[in-house]
C-alpha positions in Angstrom: -13.9 -37.1 -5.1 -10.9 -35.8 -7.1 -7.3 -36.0 -5.9 -4.2 -34.0 -6.7 -0.8 -33.5 -5.2 0.8 -30.1 -4.7 2.9 -30.7 -7.7 -0.2 -31.0 -10.0 -1.2 -27.4 -9.7 -1.0 -26.4 -13.4 -4.0 -28.6 -14.0 -5.9 -27.4 -11.0 -5.0 -23.8 -11.7 -6.3 -24.1 -15.2 -9.5 -25.7 -14.0 -10.1 -22.9 -11.5 -9.2 -20.2 -14.1 -11.7 -21.7 -16.5 -14.3 -21.9 -13.8 -13.8 -18.2 -12.9 -13.9 -16.9 -16.4 -16.7 -19.0 -17.7 -14.7 -21.5 -19.7 -16.6 -24.5 -18.4 -20.0 -25.0 -19.8 -21.5 -25.3 -16.3 -19.5 -22.6 -14.6 -22.4 -20.2 -14.4 -24.9 -22.7 -12.9 -22.6 -24.5 -10.5 -20.4 -23.5 -7.6 -16.7 -24.1 -8.2 -15.4 -27.3 -6.6 -14.4 -27.2 -3.0 -10.7 -27.3 -2.1 -9.5 -29.7 0.6 -6.0 -29.3 2.0 -5.3 -32.7 3.4 -2.5 -34.1 5.6 -0.3 -31.1 6.3 0.8 -29.8 9.7 -1.4 -26.8 10.5 0.1 -23.8 12.1 -3.1 -21.8 12.3 -1.7 -18.4 13.4 -3.2 -18.5 16.9 0.0 -19.6 18.6 -1.1 -23.0 19.8 0.4 -26.4 19.2 0.6 -27.4 15.5 -2.0 -29.9 14.3 -0.7 -32.8 12.4 -2.7 -34.6 9.7 -4.9 -31.6 9.4 -7.8 -31.1 7.0 -8.8 -27.6 5.8 -11.9 -27.3 3.7 -12.5 -24.3 1.5 -15.7 -23.6 -0.4 -16.0 -20.4 -2.5 -13.7 -17.9 -0.8 -14.2 -19.1 2.8 -12.7 -21.7 5.0 -15.7 -23.9 6.0 -14.1 -26.4 8.4 -10.8 -27.2 10.0 -10.3 -30.7 11.4 -8.0 -33.8 11.2 -8.0 -36.8 8.9 -11.0 -39.0 9.4 -12.9 -36.5 11.5 -15.2 -35.1 8.8 -16.5 -35.9 5.3 -15.4 -34.0 2.3 -17.7 -32.0 0.0 -18.7 -33.8 -3.2 -16.3 -33.4 -6.2 -13.7 -31.6 -3.9 -10.2 -31.1 -5.2 -7.8 -32.6 -2.7 -4.5 -30.9 -2.2 -2.2 -33.6 -0.7 0.0 -31.7 1.8 1.6 -34.6 3.7 5.0 -33.6 5.0 4.3 -29.9 4.4 3.0 -27.1 6.6 -0.2 -25.1 6.3 -0.4 -21.5 7.5 -2.4 -18.3 7.0 -1.4 -16.1 4.2 1.2 -13.5 5.2 0.8 -9.8 5.7 3.4 -7.2 4.6 2.2 -4.7 7.2 3.8 -1.4 6.1 4.5 -0.6 2.5 4.5 2.1 -0.2 2.7 -0.2 -2.7 3.3 0.0 -6.4 1.5 -2.4 -8.8 4.7 -4.1 -10.0 5.3 -5.6 -6.5 2.3 -7.9 -6.8 3.7 -11.1 -8.3 6.9 -11.0 -6.2 4.8 -10.7 -3.1 2.5 -13.5 -4.0 5.5 -15.7 -4.8 6.7 -15.2 -1.3 3.4 -16.0 0.3 2.2 -12.4 0.9 -1.6 -12.3 0.4 -2.3 -9.0 2.2 -0.5 -5.6 2.4 -1.0 -2.5 4.5 0.0 0.8 2.7 1.3 4.0 4.2 -1.0 6.3 2.3 1.0 6.8 -0.8 -1.3 5.8 -3.6 -4.0 8.4 -3.0 -7.1 8.3 -5.3 -6.0 5.0 -6.9 -5.8 3.2 -3.6 -9.5 2.2 -3.0 -10.2 1.4 -6.7 -7.1 -0.9 -6.8 -8.0 -2.5 -3.4 -11.5 -3.3 -4.6 -10.2 -4.6 -7.9 -8.1 -7.1 -6.1 -10.9 -8.1 -3.8 -13.1 -8.7 -6.9 -10.4 -10.5 -8.9 -10.1 -7.7 -11.5 -6.4 -7.2 -10.5 -3.9 -9.8 -9.4 -1.9 -9.0 -6.3 -2.1 -9.2 -2.5 -5.2 -7.7 -0.7 -4.3 -4.1 -0.5 -5.6 -2.5 2.7 -5.2 1.3 2.5 -5.2 4.5 4.4 -5.6 6.5 1.1 -3.5 9.4 2.3 -1.8 10.6 5.5 -1.6 13.7 7.8 1.9 15.2 7.8 3.7 18.4 8.7 6.1 18.0 5.8 4.4 18.5 2.4 5.3 16.4 -0.5 7.1 19.0 -2.8 5.3 17.5 -5.8 1.8 18.0 -4.3 1.9 21.1 -2.2 0.1 23.8 -4.3 -3.2 23.7 -2.5 -5.0 22.6 -5.6 -4.7 18.9 -4.9 -7.9 17.0 -4.2 -8.5 15.6 -0.7 -7.4 12.1 -1.7 -4.0 13.1 -2.9 -1.3 11.4 -0.8 0.3 13.4 2.1 -1.8 16.4 3.2 -0.7 19.1 5.6 -3.8 20.5 7.4 -3.8 24.1 8.6 -6.3 23.6 11.4 -8.0 21.0 13.5 -11.1 21.5 11.5 -9.3 20.9 8.2 -7.9 17.8 9.8 -11.4 16.6 10.5 -12.4 17.3 6.9 -9.5 15.4 5.5 -10.1 12.4 7.7 -13.8 12.4 6.9 -13.0 12.5 3.1 -10.6 9.5 3.4 -13.2 7.6 5.4 -15.9 8.4 2.9 -13.6 7.3 0.1 -13.2 3.9 1.8 -10.0 4.1 3.9 -9.4 1.1 6.2 -7.5 3.2 8.7 -6.1 6.7 9.2 -2.4 7.5 9.2 -0.6 10.3 11.0 2.9 10.7 9.7 5.3 12.8 11.8 4.5 13.8 15.3 5.0 17.6 14.8 1.4 18.8 14.2 -0.4 20.6 17.0 -1.9 18.1 19.5 -5.5 19.2 18.8 -5.0 18.1 15.2 -4.2 14.6 16.3 -7.1 14.6 18.7 -9.4 15.6 15.8 -8.1 12.8 13.7 -8.6 10.2 16.4 -12.1 11.5 17.1 -13.2 11.1 13.5 -11.5 7.7 13.2 -13.2 6.5 16.4 -16.6 7.6 15.1 -16.0 5.4 12.0 -14.6 2.6 14.2 -11.4 2.4 12.2 -7.8 2.4 13.7 -5.2 5.1 13.6 -1.6 4.3 12.8 0.7 6.9 14.3 4.3 7.9 13.7 5.1 9.5 17.0 8.5 11.0 16.3 7.8 14.3 18.2 8.5 17.0 19.0 4.7 17.3 19.8 3.4 13.7 19.7 5.6 11.0 21.3 4.9 7.2 21.8 3.2 7.6 25.2 0.9 10.4 23.8 0.0 8.1 20.9 -0.8 5.3 23.2 -3.1 7.5 25.3 -4.9 8.7 22.2 -5.5 5.1 21.2 -3.0 4.4 18.4 -3.2 0.9 17.0 0.5 0.9 16.1 3.7 2.8 15.8 5.0 2.3 12.3 8.9 2.2 12.2 8.6 2.0 16.0 8.5 5.7 15.6 9.7 7.8 18.5 11.0 4.9 20.6 14.6 5.9 20.3 14.1 9.4 21.6 11.7 8.2 24.3 14.2 5.7 25.8 17.5 7.6 25.4 19.1 8.8 28.6 19.4 12.5 27.6 16.9 13.5 24.8 18.3 17.0 24.8 21.4 15.7 23.0 19.4 14.8 19.9 17.2 16.6 17.5 13.6 15.8 18.3 11.4 14.9 15.4 11.7 12.8 12.3 15.5 12.6 12.0 16.3 8.9 11.4 20.0 9.6 11.1 20.5 9.6 14.8 18.1 6.8 15.7 20.9 4.3 16.5 22.8 7.0 18.5 19.7 7.4 20.6 19.4 3.7 21.2 23.1 3.5 22.0 22.4 5.4 25.2 19.2 3.6 26.1 17.9 3.9 29.7 16.5 0.5 30.7 14.2 2.1 33.3 12.7 4.4 30.6 12.4 1.4 28.3 10.5 -0.7 30.8 8.2 2.2 31.7 7.4 2.9 28.0 6.8 -0.8 27.3 4.3 -1.0 30.2 2.3 1.9 28.7 2.4 0.5 25.1 1.3 -3.0 26.2 -1.4 -1.7 28.5 -2.9 0.3 25.6 -2.5 -2.5 23.1 -0.2 -0.5 20.8 1.6 -2.8 18.3 5.0 -2.0 17.0 6.1 -2.4 13.4 9.9 -1.9 13.7 11.0 -2.2 10.1 14.6 -3.1 11.0 15.5 -3.4 7.3 14.9 0.2 6.5 15.7 1.7 9.9 19.1 0.0 10.3 20.5 -0.9 6.9 23.8 -2.8 7.0 23.6 -3.8 10.6 21.9 -7.2 10.5 24.4 -10.0 10.4 22.8 -11.6 7.3 23.2 -8.4 5.2 25.4 -9.9 2.6 23.0 -12.8 2.2 20.1 -10.3 1.8 22.0 -8.4 -0.9 22.6 -11.7 -2.8 18.8 -12.5 -2.6 18.0 -9.0 -3.9 20.3 -9.6 -6.9 18.7 -13.0 -7.5 15.2 -11.5 -7.7 16.2 -9.2 -10.5 17.6 -12.0 -12.8 14.1 -13.2 -13.8 13.5 -12.0 -17.4 9.7 -12.1 -17.1 9.9 -9.9 -14.0 12.3 -7.5 -15.7 9.9 -7.2 -18.6 7.7 -4.9 -16.5 9.6 -4.0 -13.4 10.9 -0.4 -13.7 14.7 -0.3 -14.1 14.9 2.7 -11.8 13.1 0.8 -9.0 15.4 -2.2 -9.5 18.5 0.0 -9.3 17.2 1.8 -6.2 16.5 -1.6 -4.5 20.0 -2.9 -5.3 21.7 0.3 -4.1 20.0 0.1 -0.7 22.1 -3.0 0.2 25.4 -1.2 -0.2 24.6 1.5 2.4 26.8 0.4 5.3 28.3 2.6 8.0 32.1 2.1 8.6 34.7 2.6 11.3 34.0 4.3 14.6 30.6 5.4 13.5 29.6 1.7 12.9 31.1 0.6 16.2 29.1 3.2 18.1 25.9 2.6 16.3 26.3 -1.2 16.6 25.6 -0.7 20.3 22.5 1.2 19.4 21.4 -1.6 17.0 21.9 -4.2 19.8 19.8 -2.1 22.2 17.1 -1.6 19.6 16.9 -5.3 19.2 16.9 -5.8 23.0 14.1 -3.2 23.5 11.8 -5.0 21.0 12.5 -8.4 22.7 11.7 -6.8 26.0 8.4 -5.5 24.5 7.5 -9.0 23.2 8.4 -10.6 26.5 6.1 -8.2 28.3 3.2 -9.3 26.0 3.5 -6.7 23.2 2.7 -7.5 19.6 5.5 -7.1 17.2 4.3 -6.9 13.5 6.5 -7.8 10.6 7.3 -5.6 7.6 10.3 -4.6 5.7 8.6 -1.3 4.8 8.5 -2.4 1.2 9.0 0.3 -1.4 11.2 1.0 -4.4 14.2 0.9 -2.2 13.8 -2.8 -1.3 12.9 -6.1 -2.9 9.2 -7.0 -2.6 8.6 -10.4 -1.0 12.2 -11.0 -0.1 12.4 -8.1 2.3 9.5 -9.5 4.5 11.4 -12.7 5.0 14.6 -10.9 5.6 12.9 -8.9 8.3 11.7 -12.2 9.9 15.4 -13.3 10.1 16.3 -10.1 11.9 13.5 -10.7 14.4 14.8 -14.2 15.0 18.3 -12.6 15.6 16.5 -10.4 18.2 15.4 -13.5 20.1 11.8 -13.9 18.9 10.6 -17.4 18.5 9.4 -18.6 15.1 5.8 -18.8 16.4 6.0 -15.1 17.6 7.3 -14.1 14.1 4.5 -16.1 12.4 1.9 -14.4 14.5 3.4 -11.1 13.8 3.0 -11.9 10.1 -0.6 -13.2 10.3 -2.8 -12.7 13.3 -1.4 -9.5 14.7 -1.7 -7.5 11.5 -5.3 -8.6 11.1 -6.0 -7.5 14.6 -4.2 -4.2 14.1 -6.6 -3.6 11.1 -9.6 -4.8 13.1 -10.1 -7.4 10.4 -9.5 -10.4 12.7 -13.0 -11.8 11.9 -12.0 -12.1 8.3 -8.3 -12.8 8.1 -5.1 -13.7 10.1 -5.7 -17.3 11.1 -6.8 -20.5 9.5 -10.3 -21.0 11.1 -13.7 -21.8 9.9 -15.6 -18.8 8.6 -12.6 -16.8 7.6 -11.5 -15.8 4.1 -9.4 -18.5 2.5 -5.9 -16.9 2.3 -3.7 -19.9 3.0 -0.1 -20.9 2.2 1.6 -24.3 2.1 5.4 -24.4 2.7 7.7 -27.4 2.2 9.6 -27.3 5.5 8.8 -26.6 9.1 9.0 -22.8 9.9 8.9 -23.6 13.6 12.4 -25.2 13.3 13.8 -22.3 11.2 11.9 -19.2 10.2 13.7 -19.2 6.9 11.5 -22.2 5.9 8.5 -19.9 5.8 9.9 -18.8 2.4 9.9 -22.3 1.0 6.6 -21.7 -0.7 4.8 -24.6 -2.3 1.3 -23.3 -2.8 -0.5 -20.0 -2.3 -4.3 -19.8 -2.0 -5.9 -16.4 -2.0 -9.6 -15.8 -1.6 -10.2 -19.5 -2.1 -8.3 -19.8 -5.3 -4.9 -21.3 -6.1 -2.5 -18.6 -7.3 -0.4 -19.3 -10.3 3.1 -18.6 -9.1 6.0 -17.3 -11.1 6.5 -14.2 -13.2 4.6 -13.2 -16.3 6.0 -10.6 -18.7 2.4 -9.4 -19.4 1.7 -8.7 -15.7 0.0 -5.2 -15.3 -2.5 -3.3 -13.2 -5.7 -1.6 -14.4 -4.9 1.6 -12.5 -1.1 1.8 -12.8 -0.9 2.7 -9.2 2.7 3.8 -8.3 3.4 4.9 -4.8 3.7 8.7 -4.4 3.2 9.3 -8.1 -0.5 8.7 -8.8 -2.1 12.2 -8.7 -5.3 13.2 -10.5 -3.7 16.3 -12.1 0.0 16.3 -13.0 2.2 19.4 -13.1 0.3 21.5 -10.6 3.4 23.5 -9.5 4.0 24.2 -13.2 0.4 25.4 -13.6 0.7 27.7 -10.6 3.8 29.4 -12.0 2.2 29.5 -15.5 -0.8 31.3 -14.1 1.4 33.9 -12.5 3.2 34.6 -15.8 0.3 34.2 -18.1 -1.8 37.1 -19.4 -4.8 34.7 -19.0 -4.0 34.3 -15.3 -3.9 36.5 -12.3 -1.2 38.8 -13.8 -3.2 40.0 -16.8 -6.6 40.2 -18.5 -8.7 37.0 -18.4 -9.8 35.1 -21.5 -13.5 35.7 -21.0 -16.5 33.6 -22.1 -19.5 35.1 -23.9 -22.9 35.1 -22.3 -23.7 31.9 -24.3 -20.7 30.2 -22.7 -18.5 30.7 -25.8 -14.9 31.4 -25.2 -12.7 34.2 -26.6 -11.2 33.5 -30.0 -7.8 35.1 -30.1 -5.6 35.0 -33.3 -2.8 33.3 -31.3 -3.4 30.8 -28.5 -2.2 31.0 -24.9 -0.8 27.9 -23.2 -3.7 26.1 -21.5 -3.4 24.5 -18.1 -5.6 22.2 -16.0 -5.9 22.8 -12.2 -8.6 20.2 -11.2 -11.1 17.7 -12.5 -14.3 16.7 -10.8 -15.2 13.9 -10.3 -11.9 12.1 -10.2 -13.6 8.6 -10.3 -16.4 7.5 -12.5 -18.0 4.1 -13.1 -17.3 1.8 -16.0 -20.0 1.6 -18.6 -21.9 4.7 -17.3 -22.0 8.1 -18.9 -20.5 10.9 -17.0 -19.9 14.7 -17.1 -16.4 15.7 -16.0 -15.6 19.3 -15.2 -12.1 20.5 -16.0 -11.0 23.6 -14.1 -8.1 25.6 -15.4 -7.2 28.7 -17.5 -6.2 29.9 -20.9 -9.1 28.0 -22.6 -10.2 29.5 -25.9 -13.0 29.0 -28.4 -11.0 26.6 -30.6 -9.6 24.6 -27.6 -10.1 20.8 -27.9 -10.4 18.2 -25.2 -8.8 14.7 -25.7 -9.7 11.7 -23.6 -7.5 8.6 -24.2 -6.0 10.4 -27.1 -9.3 11.0 -28.9 -11.4 14.2 -29.1 -14.2 14.4 -26.5 -17.3 16.6 -26.7 -17.4 19.5 -24.2 -19.0 22.8 -23.5 -17.6 25.9 -21.9 -19.2 26.8 -18.6 -16.9 29.8 -18.1 -13.5 31.0 -19.0 -12.1 28.6 -16.4 -14.3 25.5 -16.7 -15.0 23.0 -19.4 -17.7 20.3 -19.0 -16.6 17.1 -20.8 -19.3 14.6 -21.7 -18.2 11.0 -21.8 -20.6 8.3 -22.9 -20.8 4.7 -22.0 -18.6 3.7 -24.9 -15.9 6.1 -23.9 -16.0 4.6 -20.4 -16.3 1.0 -21.5 -12.9 0.1 -20.1 -11.9 0.3 -16.4 -8.5 2.0 -15.8 -6.8 5.3 -15.3 -6.9 7.5 -18.5 -5.6 10.8 -19.6 -7.5 14.0 -20.2 -5.8 17.0 -21.9 -6.7 20.3 -23.4 -5.1 21.4 -26.7 -5.1 24.9 -28.1 -4.8 25.5 -31.8 -1.7 26.9 -33.5 -0.2 29.4 -33.7 0.8 29.6 -30.1 1.2 33.1 -28.7 4.9 34.2 -29.0 5.2 34.9 -25.3 4.6 31.2 -24.4 6.9 30.0 -27.1 9.7 32.3 -26.0 9.2 31.5 -22.4 9.1 27.8 -23.0 5.9 27.3 -21.1 4.6 24.6 -23.4 3.5 23.5 -26.8 -0.2 24.3 -26.7 -1.1 21.0 -24.8 -2.0 21.3 -21.2 -0.7 19.2 -18.3 -2.4 15.8 -17.9 -5.4 15.1 -15.8 -6.1 11.4 -15.0 -9.6 10.1 -14.8 -10.1 6.8 -12.9 -12.8 4.6 -14.5 -13.7 2.2 -11.7 -15.2 -1.2 -12.3 -18.9 -1.6 -11.9 -19.5 -4.1 -9.1 
């Protein structure tokens, strides 16, 4: 039996790292040693009394037993983590975020072992999630909705050429809604997201029908003017992100306010809260098991009493040189700027009443048995990791107990995802996502951020920041699309003589393309498939226009063999060597010089197409 203290993790982490990657001679023939967390006070996430002198045994990636000192024997050769005087809890969830890869280390450092996205990483979402699950990428478990249904198109992805997995889709019928939801489920979505509350009601019904068939939850922003919180509850929504629609549903006179997604008036709505309406709505939400994710941080910036402290913590995060080596400067500036948005004067005085009522409503909801789920709505406008704990402090200000906040960060999110059999509590049979903190979070919820050790999937996480940190798929919220520049391609097609406004560049009967003396500007409109498998060969079809006989296709900056199927389709053959690495790689079409004068004069391009991104997924 081997022993170690929490302070001896460099040695243990190295041992485990070697075991994982084959550095030990016997790693392939033996199971990695069991971990035993011994002596800490266990707060298991279920809400019961803490267990002193606890023993948690982890073998592989599972918790195999939970007991107390002296009640059970330890596995042979177990590594013992001495946690006396410390506190053992489930890994934390950040339950609503627009996840970008550079959040990963900061979240882990603050005990976040799972995240729930808001459908902003599109086609990279499932490959990234699975890479984390299989230890190919380092970050929290990344549960995903892939995309989301909305009435407001993303201006960067609204041409109609986007693939079904592109984030934020605006369906034009109930049937198209079904098709999108089916595509997301087929791609591996963990849940379905509806984003606004302004689509026709039959669209929402279609989405819920398809989700119910697949037995996955629906997360619903019910801002109205069609879908409101009670409607969402009756449809079977698992949660209301941002507590969407609550303000308008409980205000005395809704006609005074714009109905729909207009967050500017949210505190004004709460300022005139009708308590009878509030109690009625709470009764419906609790009866239908609808969780609330209030995201006070983003909904009400500047109003929490600790706001100056939060700003100082944000500035502190961005002083670490290893973090700054990879964290985008624009994201850092956006996060710091968010803490200076503070209402002043009469406006602040009026809205402070709204803030107080919003806090009171959520306390009433919890007192009635409702589940309040914790998230700072992490995105580039906030500080990953810190914002979750800041949200917890706001919930404490609202009157929630530390245990209620802990459950809202562990058990309730797992239940919301319908993953409670795998995660959310420290119990035998569950995945081993566990944190150890140095002080009692039941005395002060701030102590939950005094992280000593993070165990994810049964392995100790090496905490801190590393300048070399990266992600195989470069997933950045709202920016990862399979074909860039589609609005540009649409406009080019209108102007181009090779597009709808003029004669087509035609292929010969043998598939050969036209061979003009001067080249048009090429453009890519789609690629299929968008995901291939590492180490396999694949044929990828590029659809576009202005392809000519001497066009060349480049993959990862190197020429790739292809054949013309038609004037608008090229089939690119990629062998196993080309697809040796997993990741997200560029495909472009280049036309030879000289470029046709029209395109040069009109500044449409330089003969190189817009970029298509092919995802090469790991082979599992």
